[in-house]
C-alpha positions in Angstrom: 81.7 107.4 104.4 84.8 107.2 103.7 87.1 104.1 104.0 90.5 104.8 105.7 91.9 101.7 105.1 90.8 101.7 101.0 92.4 105.7 101.3 95.9 104.6 102.9 98.7 106.0 100.5 96.4 108.3 98.3 98.0 111.1 100.1 101.6 109.9 99.6 100.7 109.7 96.0 99.6 113.3 95.6 102.5 114.7 97.5 105.4 112.2 96.3 103.6 110.8 93.0 102.8 107.1 92.1 106.5 105.4 92.0 107.8 106.7 95.4 104.4 105.7 97.1 105.1 102.1 95.5 108.5 101.7 95.1 109.1 99.3 97.6 106.0 97.3 97.2 107.3 97.2 93.5 110.8 96.1 94.4 109.4 93.0 96.7 107.3 91.6 94.2 110.5 92.1 91.5 112.5 90.1 94.3 109.9 87.6 94.8 109.3 87.0 91.2 113.0 87.0 90.6 113.9 84.2 93.2 110.9 82.3 91.9 112.1 82.5 88.2 115.8 81.7 89.0 114.5 78.4 90.5 112.0 77.8 87.7 114.4 78.9 85.2 116.1 75.3 85.1 113.1 73.0 85.0 111.0 75.0 82.3 114.1 76.8 80.1 117.1 74.7 81.2 118.8 77.7 82.7 120.4 76.1 85.9 121.2 79.2 87.7 120.1 77.8 90.9 119.5 73.9 91.3 116.8 73.1 94.1 114.0 74.6 95.9 114.0 77.5 98.8 114.7 74.3 101.2 118.0 73.5 99.8 119.5 74.7 96.6 123.1 75.2 94.6 124.1 78.6 93.0 125.9 78.3 90.0 126.8 74.4 91.0 128.9 76.0 93.7 127.3 77.9 96.5 125.1 75.8 99.0 122.0 77.6 100.4 120.4 75.5 102.8 117.2 76.9 105.1 118.3 77.0 108.7 114.4 76.2 109.8 115.1 72.8 107.6 118.4 71.6 109.2 116.8 72.6 112.5 113.7 70.2 111.6 116.1 67.3 110.2 118.4 67.5 113.7 115.3 67.3 115.5 114.1 64.2 113.3 117.2 62.7 114.1 118.7 63.1 110.3 122.1 64.0 109.8 122.6 66.2 106.7 125.5 66.5 104.5 128.5 68.5 105.6 127.5 71.0 102.9 124.0 71.6 104.3 125.7 73.1 107.5 127.8 75.4 105.1 124.7 76.5 103.3 122.9 77.4 106.9 126.0 79.5 108.0 125.6 81.3 104.0 121.7 82.1 104.6 121.4 82.8 108.2 124.5 85.4 107.8 122.8 87.0 105.5 119.2 87.2 107.2 121.3 88.2 110.4 122.6 91.4 108.8 119.0 92.2 107.0 116.5 91.1 109.6 115.3 87.3 109.3 111.7 88.6 108.5 113.0 89.7 105.1 112.3 86.4 104.0 108.6 86.6 104.6 108.3 89.8 102.6 110.9 90.0 100.1 111.3 86.0 99.2 108.4 84.0 100.5 105.7 83.4 97.4 103.0 83.0 99.6 103.4 86.4 100.8 102.1 87.7 97.6 99.0 85.7 98.0 98.6 87.0 101.8 99.0 90.5 100.4 96.3 90.1 98.2 93.8 89.0 100.7 95.1 92.3 102.4 94.5 94.3 99.6 90.7 92.9 99.1 90.2 93.5 102.7 91.0 97.2 102.2 90.2 97.9 98.8 86.6 96.7 100.0 86.5 97.8 103.5 85.8 93.9 104.0 86.4 93.2 107.7 85.0 89.9 107.6 84.9 87.8 111.0 88.3 89.0 111.9 89.1 86.0 114.3 91.4 87.2 117.3 94.7 85.0 117.3 97.6 85.9 119.8 100.5 86.3 117.4 102.2 84.3 119.9 100.4 81.1 118.4 102.8 81.0 115.7 105.8 80.5 118.5 103.8 77.8 119.6 103.4 75.9 116.5 107.0 76.4 115.8 107.7 74.7 118.4 105.0 72.0 117.7 106.5 71.1 114.2 110.0 70.3 116.1 108.1 67.9 118.3 106.5 66.5 115.5 110.1 66.0 113.6 111.5 64.4 116.6 108.3 62.0 117.3 107.8 61.0 113.7 111.5 61.0 112.8 110.8 62.8 109.6 110.3 66.5 108.6 106.3 66.3 108.8 105.6 69.9 108.6 106.9 70.4 105.5 104.4 68.1 103.6 102.1 71.0 104.8 103.7 73.7 104.5 102.0 76.3 102.3 105.6 77.8 101.4 107.0 74.7 100.6 103.8 73.4 98.5 103.6 76.4 96.6 107.4 76.0 95.5 107.0 72.3 94.6 103.8 73.0 92.7 105.1 75.6 90.9 107.9 73.1 89.8 105.8 69.9 89.5 102.3 71.0 89.5 100.3 71.5 92.7 97.6 69.0 92.6 96.1 69.1 96.0 98.2 72.1 97.2 96.1 74.5 95.5 93.3 73.9 98.0 96.2 74.8 100.6 97.3 77.8 99.1 93.3 78.6 98.6 92.7 77.8 102.2 95.6 80.7 103.3 94.0 83.2 101.0 90.3 82.7 102.3 91.4 82.4 105.8 93.2 85.9 105.2 90.3 87.4 103.6 87.3 86.4 105.3 88.4 85.0 108.7 91.5 86.6 110.3 93.3 89.9 108.8 97.1 89.0 108.2 96.0 86.0 110.1 98.5 83.6 108.4 101.9 85.4 108.1 101.2 87.6 111.1 99.5 84.9 113.5 100.1 81.5 112.5 103.1 80.5 110.0 106.1 79.2 112.0 108.5 79.7 109.3 107.9 83.4 109.8 108.1 82.9 113.6 111.6 80.9 113.0 113.3 83.8 111.1 111.8 86.6 113.4 114.2 84.9 115.7 117.1 85.7 113.5 116.2 89.6 113.6 117.9 90.3 117.0 121.3 91.6 115.4 119.9 93.0 112.2 121.6 95.5 111.3 118.8 97.1 108.2 116.1 98.6 110.2 113.0 100.8 109.5 113.2 104.2 111.6 110.7 106.7 112.4 113.7 109.7 112.2 111.1 112.4 111.6 107.8 111.4 113.6 107.9 114.7 114.8 106.4 115.6 111.2 103.4 112.8 111.9 99.7 113.9 111.4 98.4 110.7 112.6 96.8 109.7 109.3 97.4 106.0 110.4 97.9 105.1 107.0 101.1 103.2 108.2 99.0 101.0 110.6 96.6 100.5 107.6 99.0 98.8 105.4 101.4 97.3 107.8 101.3 93.5 108.5 102.8 93.6 111.8 101.4 96.9 113.0 101.8 96.3 116.3 105.6 97.1 116.0 104.9 100.7 114.7 103.7 102.6 117.8 106.7 102.4 120.2 108.9 104.0 117.5 106.3 106.0 116.0 104.8 107.9 119.6 107.8 106.9 122.0 109.6 110.2 121.9 108.3 111.3 125.3 109.3 108.4 126.6 112.7 108.4 125.3 112.1 105.3 122.8 114.2 105.0 119.9 113.0 105.8 116.8 114.1 102.5 115.0 111.8 99.8 114.7 113.9 96.9 116.6 110.5 95.0 117.1 111.7 91.0 115.9 108.6 90.9 113.8 108.9 93.6 111.6 109.9 92.3 108.1 111.3 95.5 106.5 108.6 95.7 103.8 109.0 99.2 103.5 105.1 99.8 103.0 105.3 102.4 105.8 108.0 104.0 103.9 105.9 103.9 100.8 102.5 105.1 102.0 103.5 108.1 104.4 103.4 111.4 102.8 105.3 113.0 105.6 108.7 111.0 104.8 108.6 110.2 108.4 110.0 106.6 107.8 112.9 105.3 106.1 115.2 102.4 106.0 118.6 103.0 108.0 121.7 101.0 108.5 122.5 100.6 112.5 125.9 99.9 113.7 126.8 97.3 115.4 129.1 99.9 118.2 127.3 103.0 118.7 
């Protein structure tokens, strides 16, 4: 029996060639590894392009960059950051307000490589696992919980177990017990819940989805009339619930642009579509 998930993208490879069927996936991996490489080049090779980590850093000894989620936790913990932290937040938040907050998840976050590997194994071997059903709104409850814990503890308590922070710190200083957390995320996604961590639980992704409301860079199904219902885009999308209305909403007058906050702009739907239904599009502020 054919495995539709395993075969997702094969038609695109035949019609567009291997590169065009993987170009956004390749560019995402390059971006993720480049970000890691810039942070690691200082401690490993003495080339200090960026000092710090994903939470707070200094680019070329001049430009501060601060994770707005970290700043928010700090404020809830009654910890007043330095003024440069607010400048760094303005720079980072301004960027994500334009390109979409969850671009962080698909183009920057190193844990995405781990969860994508788990998703690939599921498709490759048609392994469905237990696939526990978890409401996607749980991540927003967990986001609120991290802020409550910061307020009650007076510290960035969540960052002690945040897989993103642990993996990044671990690559710099050694993972130690952090390996168990990263392994747990991988096994959870592979064996227990499809796209479970990033798609249902991660409060970091939940926070950045809030910065997608006014994003100008969007995926659009402008050629949705050409769709042949192969379902390849649904098979590879980490947030497949965002596709349906844009792809199938023509009769209801729904825009082909995916405006859903949790679209990660990963571009995989563009890659695997043999009919070139999807494309990135710049949205004007005033139509």
